[in-house]
N, C-alpha and C positions, 0 to 999 in steps of 0.2 A: 781377252787376256787367257790362253789354256791354262787348264789345271793342270798340264804334265812341266810346271815350269819353262825356265829358260831354257834354249838349245846353248843358246850364243850368249856372249856377255863380254862387252870390249871395256874396260873401265879405265878411264884417263889414259888413252893410248897414244904414244908418240912415236914417230918415227922422222928419221931424218937422211936425207944422201947426200956427202958432201956439207956443204954451208946452204943446201934446201929442206926446208923442214913441211914434212908430205901433209904427215898428220899431226893436230898439234892438241892433246889432252883427250882426244875422240872418246866418248861414251858411247852404246847405246846398247839392249837386248833384241833378239831373238826368240819370240818366246813360241816354243813346241808347238810342231804344227801351222806355222804361219809359212809365210807368203812375206819375205823381205826384200824392197828394192831401192838398192844403192845410184842414186843418179849423181851426175855431176859434169863439167865442163872437163875434159881432156887432161891428162896431168893433176889430175885432185885429190888424188892417193885412192881410187876404185879398186884399181885392181893392186893394188898395193895390201889394200884389206881382206879380201880373197887370197893374197897368199902369206900373210900373215896370219889366217883362220889354220890355212891347210901347215904352217910352221913350217914353208922353205924360206920365212921372213921372220927374225925377232926383233918388235917393240926396244928401242929407245929405252922407253919408261914404259909402265903401268901394267895391264895383265890381261890374260884374254882367256875365257873359260869354253869350253867345247862342252856340253853335256855337264855341267858343273863342275867338270874336270880344268885347272890349271894347265895349262900346256908352252907356255914359254918358257918355264922350268925344265920340260921334258929332255931325256935326252932321243937319240936316232929312233932306236928301238921301239921306245914309248910312242913315241910319234908315228911310227908304221901302224900302231894299232890304235890310234886315234884316226887315221884318215881311212881306216875301212869302214870307217863308221860315217864317211862321208864321198859322196860321189862327186866330180867333176866335172860338168858342159864346157869345155872350149869353146873358144870365139868360130873359130874356125874348126872344128870338129876333134881336129888332132886325129886322125884313124891311121893304120899302115896300112899305107897302098899295097904292100906286098902278099896284106892276107886278107883276104874274104869278109863280107859282114859278118858271118856266123863265128868266124876266127877271130876276129876284134875284139867282140862281145864275149868268146871264149878265155881271152886273154889274163882277164884279171882271177877271173874263177879258178882256172889252173895254176896260177902265181897264189892266189892266196888262199884256196880251203881245197878240202880234201877229196871235192866229191868225183864220183865215178866219169867214165866218159857220156853213160847213157843220162846219167843229170845234169851233165853237162849241156848235152845236146837238148835235152827238155828246159833248162832254166834258159837257152840261149833264143827256144823256140819264144817262150813266155814271154822274155822283154820282147823281139819283135815283135810278138802279134799287141803289148802295150802299145808299139808305136804305131802299127796299120802297117809292117813290112813282113809279114811272116811267110810273105812268098818271096823274097828276096836274097836269103841267108846265103845262096851260092854269088851273086855277083860281086864285082870288086871295087871296092871306095872310087877310083874315077872311072867307074861306069855308071854312077848314080849323079842323080841332082844338088842342088848346096842344099836342097831341103833337106831330102832324104838322108844324106850326109848328116844333118844336124839330127834327124829325126834316130839314124844309127849311133850317133856318137851318146845320143839321151839314154840310149837302151843300153851301150857299153855303160856309161857313169851309174846306172842301176842295178849294173851286173851282179852285184855284194849285196843289194836291196839295203843301202844305207839308209842310217835316221836322217841325215840333213844332202841335201843336194845343194851343190856353186854352182852356179851358172854366169856364164860372162859373156857380155851382149848378145842373146839368143837370136835377136831378128839383126845381126849386120851380115848385110851383103844379099839378106832375103826381101821380095817382092812382099807389099802386103798381105796378100791373102796367103802365104806359108808363112809367113809373122803371127796370122793370127791360129793359125793352123798348129802354131808349136806353143802357141800362147795356152792352146785350149788343153794342148797334151799336160801341159806344165799344171794348170789347176785339176785336171781328172788325176791328175798324180797324186795332190795335197790330197783332194776330195776323195778316194779310194784308199789312202795307205796313211796319211797323216804325215808324209814327208812335210819337214821343215827345208825350205827354198829360199835361197839368198841370189838375188840374180843383181848381177852389174848392167846397166840398162841405161843409152843414149834414148831410148824410144818413152817418150812420156806416155802415148797412148796405150804402151802397152803393157805398161806401169800401171796406169791407171785401173786395169784390164785383169792382170794377177794380183794386185801387192795391196796386202794388207795393210800393209805401213808403209810408207814410203821415205826416204831419208834424202838428202841434198848436201850434199858436200863441195866445199865452195874458200880456196885457200886458206887448205889445210881445217880448218872448221865444220863444226855440222851447223848449217843456215838455219835448217826446219827439219822434223820428222815427225811424221803422224800418215794420219791416214789422207787419199788425194784429197777429199773434201775439205779436209783444216787446212791441205798445204793452198788450198785452193781461196782462204780466206787472208793466208798471209800476207803483209802488207810492206814485208823486205823485197825489192827490188827483183835480187838473183833469183827466189823464189818464184816469180810473177813472171816473170820470163822464160824459166822451164815451162812452169804449166799453163802456158799460153801457146795456143797454137801453131804462132810464125814460131816461136822460140822451137815446138818438136821442130816441125821440115826443117830447118834447120839445123838439128843437130842427129836428125836419122840420116842423113847424107853418109 
C-alpha cells in the first residue's frame, strides 16, 4: 500500500435504479499510485461505479471519498474542481470528430486553465509524445485507427495532469497486439507519474498485466478483491470463471 494514503474510498455504497439494485453495500479502497481493475459481467455496476466516482450519479446510501474528500454531498461547482483532478478515458475514446488531434487535446486546457497558446501547444506536444503520436497532431480522428484514437483519448485524459485516471474498457474493439500497447502505456504512466488508475475491463489478461489489485462484482456485491494471484486461489465459482482462460475468451468478445 502506498504511503500516500487512499486516492479513492467507497464505504458501504448502495445504488438502485427503479427496483433494480446495482450496487449493494460495496466497500473498497484504492491506494494512491496503484492500478485497480474492476471486473464483472455486463450490468453488474462497473460503469455505475465510475459514474459515482465522477459525481455524475449519487449513491442511495454510503459515502465516497476522492483524495480524502467526501464527494456525494458536494454541489456542482465543488464537483467541477474535483473532476479537474481526474482524467477519463472513454470506452470509444469520445473524440470530437470536427477537431484535429491537437485541438482535441487542447480542449480541456483551454476550458479549465489560463495557459497561453504557446504553453498549450507545448503541453499538447508533450502529451502526444507520451502516447507515441507526436507526428499526428494535425490529423482528424476519423483518419486514425481504433488504437490511435484510444491513444489520443488517453493523451486528452492526461492533459490536465490528473492524479487519478478512470478508464472504461480500454481494450474494447482492439486487437490483442494493440491492447498490449495500451496496457503498456497505462503501466508506464503509473511508473513515471504515480497516477492512480481505475480500470473497468472484461479482459482478464489485460487486468493481470496492469492491475495491482483486482475486484470482481457479481449481483451487486463484491465477490473477490485482491491481487491476481490471490484471486486465482479463490474457491468461489464466479471468481474461478473470470480468472480462467475460457472465461477470458468469452468476455473479451
